[in-house]
N, C-alpha and C positions, 0 to 999 in steps of 0.2 A: 466316676467322680461326680459329686454333687455340685451343681452350678450354684455359685454364691451371688446373692443380690446385695448383701451388706458386708462390710469388712468386719473381721473378728480380731479383737486384741488378744495377743498371746504374750505372756510374760515368761521369760526364762532367766535363771540365775546362771551367769557365766563367770567362771573363775579365771583370772588372768595372772600369769606369773611374769614379773618383770625383773630382769637381771641387769645390774649396772655396777660399775666400779666407783668407789668413793675416794676422794682425796682429802677428806676431812672438812671440806667446806659444805655446809648444808644446802647451798644453792647449786652445787655442781653434781651432775650425774653423768659419768663418763661411760661410753660404750665399750671401750677397751681398757685393759690393764695398762697398756703402754701410755695412753693419753692421761690416765689418772696419775701414773708415776711422773710423767713430764710436768703435770700441774703441781704436784708436790714439790718437785725440784725447783720449779720456777718460783713458787711462793717462798721457799726457803732461801733461794738466791736473793730475792728482793728484800727479805727481812735482814739478811746479812749486809747488803749494800747500803741500807738506809742509815744515815748518820743522824744523831739528835740535832734538833734545831736550837743552837745556842746563840746567845747574844754575840759572842766572839765570832762565830761563823757568819752571822748576818752582817756584822760590822766589816768583816773582811770582804764580803761580797760588795757591800756599798763602796768600800775604798777602791776595789778593782773597777767597779762601774764608773766611779768618778774619774779614774785614771784613763778611761777610754777603752777598756778591755771589752771584747765581744762576749756574747753569751757562751759561744763555743770555747773561747779561751778560759773563761771563768769556770766552765763545766770541767775542763781538763784539770784545772787546779783543785777544784772542789771534789771531784770524783763522782759527779752525777751527770745528768743530761742537761741539755739546753733548756728544755721545758721546766725541769725541776729548779734550775737556777733562776729562771724567770719568775716562778712561783715564790721562791725565797726572796728575790729582790722586791716583789710586791709586798710581801710580809714585812721585810725590813723597812721599807718606806712608810708603811702604815704605822709600824711601831715607833718609828722616829717622829712622825707627825703627832702621835698621841703622847709622846714623851716617855715611852716605855723603853727606849733604846738609847 
């Protein structure tokens, strides 16, 4: 073997095959079919659970809040979670201040 005194650059073209499962979201690449299926089911479940944000719904939340109900109690009636009720309350208060509600 010849002894080298200077480095030599070598270029190679390498082909890489990458396999993944997709759930329809362009940002997701799942390693297994099971995880992709779970992601599809979760996104479908979340779409079904979401209710439209209507003035009637916001007014109802404001009334419950004024009556002293907790976020958990309002969430049980509204059908969402406490954090979603909190977001909706903030939206309702903003709309009320701006005269949109």
